[in-house]
C-alpha positions as CSV (number, residue, x, y, z in Angstrom):
1,M,-61.3,0.3,-6.7
2,S,-60.0,2.3,-9.6
3,T,-56.3,2.6,-10.1
4,P,-55.0,6.1,-9.4
5,R,-53.7,8.0,-12.5
6,I,-50.0,8.3,-12.7
7,P,-48.8,12.0,-13.0
8,Y,-47.0,13.1,-16.0
9,L,-43.9,13.9,-14.0
10,V,-43.7,10.2,-12.9
11,R,-43.9,9.2,-16.6
12,L,-41.1,11.5,-17.5
13,Y,-39.1,10.2,-14.6
14,E,-39.5,6.7,-15.8
15,L,-38.3,7.6,-19.3
16,A,-35.3,9.2,-17.7
17,L,-34.8,6.1,-15.6
18,A,-34.8,4.0,-18.7
19,L,-32.1,6.2,-20.3
20,G,-30.2,6.0,-17.1
21,L,-30.4,2.2,-17.1
22,L,-28.9,2.2,-20.7
23,A,-26.1,4.5,-19.5
24,L,-25.4,2.2,-16.6
25,V,-25.3,-1.0,-18.5
26,G,-23.7,0.4,-21.7
27,G,-21.3,2.9,-20.1
28,A,-20.0,0.5,-17.4
29,A,-19.7,-2.3,-20.0
30,R,-17.8,-0.1,-22.4
31,H,-15.3,1.4,-20.0
32,T,-14.7,-1.5,-17.6
33,V,-15.6,-5.1,-18.3
34,F,-15.8,-5.0,-22.1
35,G,-13.3,-2.2,-22.7
36,F,-11.1,-4.6,-24.6
37,L,-13.7,-5.8,-27.1
38,P,-14.1,-4.5,-30.7
39,S,-16.7,-1.8,-31.2
40,A,-19.1,-4.1,-33.1
41,I,-19.4,-6.4,-30.1
42,Y,-19.9,-3.5,-27.7
43,F,-22.7,-2.1,-29.9
44,A,-24.3,-5.6,-29.8
45,L,-24.1,-5.6,-26.0
46,E,-25.6,-2.1,-26.0
47,Y,-28.6,-3.3,-28.1
48,L,-29.0,-6.1,-25.6
49,A,-29.2,-3.5,-22.8
50,I,-31.8,-1.6,-24.8
51,A,-33.9,-4.8,-25.0
52,A,-33.4,-5.3,-21.2
53,V,-35.3,-2.1,-20.4
54,P,-38.8,-3.3,-21.4
55,L,-37.9,-6.7,-20.0
56,L,-37.3,-5.3,-16.6
57,W,-40.5,-3.4,-16.7
58,F,-42.3,-6.5,-17.8
59,L,-40.8,-8.6,-15.0
60,A,-41.9,-6.0,-12.5
61,I,-45.5,-5.6,-13.8
62,H,-46.2,-9.1,-14.9
63,K,-43.8,-11.2,-12.8
64,N,-46.5,-13.8,-11.9
65,R,-47.2,-14.6,-15.6
66,F,-43.7,-14.2,-16.9
67,L,-42.2,-17.7,-16.6
68,F,-45.5,-19.3,-17.7
69,F,-45.9,-17.4,-21.0
70,W,-42.3,-16.9,-21.9
71,L,-41.6,-20.5,-23.0
72,R,-45.1,-21.2,-24.3
73,S,-45.7,-18.1,-26.4
74,P,-42.8,-16.1,-27.9
75,V,-45.4,-13.8,-29.6
76,F,-46.9,-13.0,-26.2
77,F,-43.5,-12.4,-24.7
78,T,-42.5,-10.0,-27.5
79,Y,-45.8,-8.2,-27.3
80,S,-45.5,-7.9,-23.5
81,C,-42.0,-6.5,-23.7
82,L,-43.0,-3.9,-26.2
83,S,-46.1,-2.9,-24.3
84,S,-44.2,-2.7,-21.0
85,A,-41.6,-0.4,-22.7
86,F,-44.4,2.1,-23.1
87,A,-45.7,1.7,-19.5
88,P,-44.6,5.3,-18.7
89,L,-46.9,6.6,-21.4
90,R,-49.9,4.7,-20.1
91,N,-51.7,4.6,-16.8
92,S,-49.1,2.4,-15.1
93,S,-45.8,2.9,-13.3
94,G,-43.0,0.5,-14.1
95,A,-40.5,2.3,-11.9
96,L,-42.7,1.9,-8.8
97,A,-43.5,-1.7,-9.7
98,L,-39.8,-2.4,-10.2
99,F,-39.0,-0.9,-6.8
100,T,-41.7,-3.0,-5.2
101,F,-40.3,-6.1,-6.9
102,F,-36.9,-5.6,-5.3
103,R,-38.2,-4.6,-1.8
104,Y,-37.4,-7.0,1.0
105,S,-40.2,-9.5,1.6
106,P,-39.9,-12.5,3.9
107,E,-42.2,-14.6,1.7
108,N,-39.9,-14.0,-1.4
109,T,-36.6,-14.7,0.5
110,F,-35.2,-18.1,0.1
111,L,-34.2,-18.2,3.7
112,Y,-37.8,-19.1,4.5
113,R,-37.9,-21.8,1.8
114,L,-34.8,-23.9,2.3
115,P,-35.4,-27.2,4.1
116,M,-32.9,-26.7,7.0
117,N,-32.6,-25.2,10.4
118,R,-33.1,-21.4,9.9
119,R,-30.6,-20.4,12.6
120,L,-27.9,-22.6,11.2
121,L,-28.6,-21.3,7.7
122,I,-28.4,-17.7,8.8
123,S,-25.1,-18.4,10.6
124,L,-23.6,-20.0,7.5
125,L,-24.7,-17.2,5.2
126,Y,-23.4,-14.7,7.7
127,V,-20.0,-16.2,7.4
128,I,-20.1,-15.5,3.6
129,I,-21.0,-11.8,4.3
130,V,-18.2,-11.6,6.9
131,F,-15.7,-13.1,4.4
132,A,-16.7,-10.7,1.6
133,F,-16.7,-7.5,3.6
134,G,-14.3,-8.4,6.4
135,K,-11.6,-9.3,3.9
136,T,-12.1,-5.8,2.3
137,L,-11.9,-4.2,5.7
138,Y,-8.7,-6.1,6.5
139,G,-7.2,-4.8,3.3
140,F,-8.1,-1.3,4.3
141,L,-6.6,-1.8,7.8
142,T,-3.2,-3.1,6.5
143,G,-3.2,-0.2,3.9
144,N,-3.8,2.4,6.7
145,L,-1.1,1.0,8.9
146,N,1.4,1.0,6.0
147,V,0.6,4.6,5.2
148,I,1.2,5.5,8.9
149,K,4.4,3.6,8.9
150,N,5.7,5.3,5.8
151,L,4.8,8.8,7.1
152,L,6.4,8.1,10.4
153,S,9.6,7.0,8.7
154,V,10.0,10.5,7.2
155,N,12.2,13.0,9.0
156,S,9.8,15.0,11.2
157,D,11.6,18.3,10.4
158,T,10.5,18.0,6.8
159,L,7.0,16.6,7.4
160,P,4.3,19.1,6.4
161,L,1.3,19.8,8.7
162,E,-1.0,17.9,6.3
163,S,1.0,14.7,6.9
164,Y,0.4,14.9,10.7
165,F,-3.3,15.2,10.0
166,S,-3.0,12.1,7.7
167,I,-1.3,10.1,10.4
168,V,-4.2,10.8,12.8
169,R,-6.7,10.2,10.1
170,Y,-5.5,6.8,9.2
171,A,-5.0,5.9,12.9
172,I,-8.7,6.8,13.6
173,W,-9.8,4.9,10.5
174,S,-8.0,1.9,11.8
175,A,-9.8,2.1,15.1
176,A,-13.1,2.2,13.2
177,I,-12.2,-0.8,11.2
178,V,-11.2,-2.7,14.3
179,G,-14.6,-1.9,15.7
180,C,-16.3,-3.2,12.6
181,M,-14.3,-6.4,12.6
182,F,-15.0,-6.9,16.3
183,G,-18.8,-6.8,15.5
184,Y,-18.3,-9.2,12.6
185,G,-16.2,-11.7,14.7
186,Y,-18.5,-11.6,17.7
187,S,-21.5,-12.6,15.7
188,V,-19.7,-15.4,14.0
189,F,-18.9,-17.1,17.3
190,A,-22.0,-15.8,19.3
191,P,-24.1,-19.0,18.5
192,L,-21.7,-20.9,20.7
193,W,-23.2,-19.1,23.7
194,N,-26.7,-19.2,22.3
195,R,-26.8,-15.6,20.9
196,H,-28.2,-15.6,17.3
197,I,-28.6,-13.2,14.5
198,H,-32.3,-12.3,14.0
199,N,-32.3,-12.1,10.2
200,L,-30.3,-11.4,7.1
201,D,-31.0,-9.3,4.0
202,F,-29.3,-12.0,1.9
203,T,-30.9,-10.8,-1.4
204,I,-29.7,-9.3,-4.7
205,A,-30.9,-5.9,-3.7
206,G,-29.2,-6.2,-0.3
207,W,-25.9,-7.1,-1.9
208,V,-26.1,-4.4,-4.5
209,T,-27.0,-1.5,-2.1
210,T,-24.2,-2.5,0.3
211,S,-21.5,-3.4,-2.3
212,V,-21.9,-0.1,-4.1
213,C,-20.3,1.5,-1.0
214,Y,-17.4,-0.9,-1.2
215,P,-14.9,-1.7,-4.0
216,F,-17.1,-4.7,-5.1
217,M,-19.3,-2.4,-7.1
218,G,-17.6,0.9,-6.7
219,F,-16.0,0.4,-10.1
220,V,-19.4,1.0,-11.7
221,L,-19.6,4.4,-10.2
222,V,-16.0,5.2,-11.3
223,A,-16.9,4.2,-14.8
224,L,-20.1,6.2,-15.0
225,A,-19.2,9.4,-13.0
226,P,-17.2,12.3,-14.2
227,P,-13.7,12.8,-12.6
228,L,-13.9,13.4,-8.9
229,Y,-10.9,15.6,-8.7
230,G,-10.2,18.8,-10.7
231,H,-7.4,21.3,-10.2
232,N,-6.4,22.1,-6.6
233,F,-7.9,25.5,-5.9
234,M,-7.2,25.5,-2.2
235,P,-4.2,27.7,-1.1
236,S,-1.4,25.6,0.4
237,G,-0.9,28.0,3.3
238,G,-3.2,30.0,5.6
239,P,-6.0,29.0,7.9
240,W,-8.4,27.6,5.3
241,P,-6.7,24.2,4.7
242,V,-6.1,23.8,8.5
243,F,-9.8,24.5,9.1
244,V,-11.0,21.9,6.5
245,L,-8.6,19.3,7.9
246,S,-9.8,20.1,11.4
247,V,-13.4,19.6,10.4
248,E,-12.5,16.4,8.6
249,L,-10.7,15.2,11.7
250,L,-13.7,16.0,14.0
251,L,-16.1,14.1,11.6
252,N,-13.6,11.2,11.5
253,I,-13.6,11.0,15.3
254,L,-17.4,11.2,15.5
255,Y,-17.8,8.6,12.7
256,T,-15.5,6.1,14.6
257,A,-17.4,6.8,17.8
258,S,-20.7,6.0,16.0
259,I,-19.2,2.7,14.8
260,L,-18.0,1.8,18.3
261,N,-21.4,2.9,19.6
262,L,-22.9,-0.2,17.8
263,G,-20.5,-2.6,19.6
264,T,-21.3,-6.2,18.9
265,K,-24.4,-5.2,16.9
266,F,-22.3,-3.8,14.0
267,G,-23.0,-5.6,10.7
268,V,-24.2,-5.2,7.2
269,M,-27.3,-6.8,5.6
270,T,-28.0,-8.0,9.2
271,D,-30.6,-7.6,11.9
272,K,-28.8,-8.1,15.2
273,G,-31.3,-6.0,17.1
274,L,-31.7,-2.3,17.7
275,V,-29.3,0.2,19.1
276,S,-31.1,3.3,20.3
277,S,-28.6,4.9,22.6
278,G,-25.9,7.4,22.0
279,F,-25.7,8.6,18.3
280,Y,-28.5,6.3,17.4
281,G,-30.9,8.0,19.8
282,V,-30.5,11.2,17.8
283,V,-30.6,10.0,14.2
284,R,-31.0,6.6,12.6
285,H,-28.0,6.7,10.3
286,P,-25.3,8.8,12.0
287,G,-22.4,6.9,10.6
288,Y,-23.5,7.6,7.0
289,T,-23.9,11.3,7.6
290,L,-20.5,11.6,9.3
291,E,-18.8,9.4,6.7
292,V,-20.2,11.4,3.8
293,G,-19.2,14.7,5.4
294,M,-15.8,13.4,6.1
295,F,-15.3,12.3,2.5
296,L,-16.5,15.6,1.1
297,C,-14.0,17.4,3.4
298,M,-11.2,15.2,2.1
299,S,-12.2,16.0,-1.5
300,L,-13.1,19.6,-1.1
301,H,-9.7,20.9,-2.2
302,A,-10.2,19.6,-5.7
303,L,-14.0,20.0,-6.3
304,S,-13.3,22.8,-8.7
305,S,-16.1,22.3,-11.2
306,P,-19.8,21.3,-11.4
307,N,-18.7,17.9,-12.8
308,N,-16.5,17.3,-9.8
309,W,-19.4,18.0,-7.5
310,L,-21.7,15.7,-9.5
311,A,-19.1,13.0,-9.1
312,A,-18.9,13.6,-5.4
313,M,-22.7,13.2,-5.1
314,L,-22.6,10.0,-7.1
315,F,-19.6,8.6,-5.1
316,F,-20.7,9.6,-1.6
317,V,-24.3,10.8,-1.3
318,V,-26.3,8.6,-3.6
319,P,-24.9,5.2,-2.5
320,Y,-25.4,5.8,1.2
321,Y,-28.9,7.2,0.6
322,L,-29.9,4.0,-1.2
323,R,-28.2,1.9,1.4
324,S,-30.0,3.6,4.2
325,E,-33.4,3.3,2.4
326,R,-32.8,-0.4,2.0
327,E,-31.8,-0.9,5.6
328,D,-34.8,1.0,6.9
329,H,-37.2,-1.1,4.9
330,F,-35.4,-4.4,5.8
331,M,-35.5,-3.5,9.5
332,T,-39.1,-2.5,9.3
333,V,-40.1,-5.9,7.9
334,S,-37.6,-7.9,10.0
335,N,-37.8,-6.3,13.4
336,P,-41.2,-5.4,15.1
337,D,-39.5,-2.9,17.3
338,F,-38.2,-0.8,14.4
339,A,-41.5,0.9,13.8
340,L,-41.5,2.4,17.3
341,Y,-37.8,3.3,16.9
342,K,-38.7,5.3,13.8
343,Q,-41.3,7.2,15.7
344,T,-39.0,7.9,18.6
345,V,-36.1,8.8,16.2
346,P,-37.8,10.3,13.2
347,Y,-34.7,11.9,11.6
348,K,-32.4,9.7,9.5
349,Y,-29.3,11.9,8.9
350,V,-29.4,15.4,10.5
351,P,-31.4,16.0,13.7
352,G,-34.3,18.4,13.2
353,V,-33.6,18.7,9.5
354,L,-33.6,15.4,7.5
C-alpha cells in the first residue's frame, strides 16, 4: 500500500514545530536554568538544541535502527540526522511520528517488563506519584489556610468586598484539595483490603503532561510566555467586578464538586476505573473546563493586551488540553470500558459544543 502524501500545511506545521522546539529549549535555558551562565556558553547550548531537532525527528522515524547504527557508523548517524531534519520537505511526517513515539503503549512501558509482581510494582510507583503531587497539594493547602487566617485577622470594618470573595475562594479550594488528598490516600492503603489500581501512566509523556499543570514544569511556561498581567483596566466599583467575582465563585464551587464527584477514584497518571455519574456523565473532563474558566475569571481584570491573552492561553488552556488528550489515550489503551464511555459521553469539555 502506498504511503499517503503529506499535505503542505502539515510540512509548514512541522517547520513551525521545529522553531517552537528551539524556542522552548533555548528560551527556557536562557531565562531559567542557565540564566547565570556567560553568553558564549548559552549560545553553545542553543546550538546543541538546534542539533537536537533533527535527532528527535530521527528517533521518531527510525527508532528501531537508531541504537544499532549510532555506535557503529557515525557517518550514517550524521546523514540520518540531516535527512530527518528535512522530513517536513519530503513525503514523511516527523511530527506525527514523534507523537506516535510518545503515545502510551503497554508493550513499550517498563511496567510490563520488570521481573516482579505487577500489582506490587504499581503500588510502589503510585507512592512516588502521591509523594510528588500530594506534597505540592499540601503546600497549596497550608498556603490557602494562611491566606484565610491573615484576611480574617483584619478588622472587618475595613475589609473590602473582594477580600470576602477571597476568603470563600481559598476555603473552597481547600475543600477541593482535601478531596484530592483523600483520593490519593485511599489508593495508597486500598491494597490492604484487596482493592488495587488498574494501571499507571508512569512514562515520560505522562509525567510531562501532568507536571506542566503544576509548579514542577510550570516554570517553563513562565519563562516562555509573555507577562500574564497587564494594567488593571477593571473599575474598582460598580457591578462588573462583583459579577466577575460571582462567576469565578460559581465555577470554583462547581470545580470542587467535580473533584468530590470522583471520590476515591481521584488520581493523576492513574487508571482507577471509570466514573460516569454526575459531572462525568455530561462531559469527560469537567474539572479542566471549570478550572480553566475559574483561572480566566481570576485573571480577567488584568488581561489588557493580546500578549496577556496569549499568556493566559499558554498558562491555562494549552496545558490542560494536552493533559486531557494524554489521559484519554491512556484510558483508551488501559481500560476496555473507556471506548463505550467515549461513545456515551462524546463531549470532552462543553456539552453539545466541544
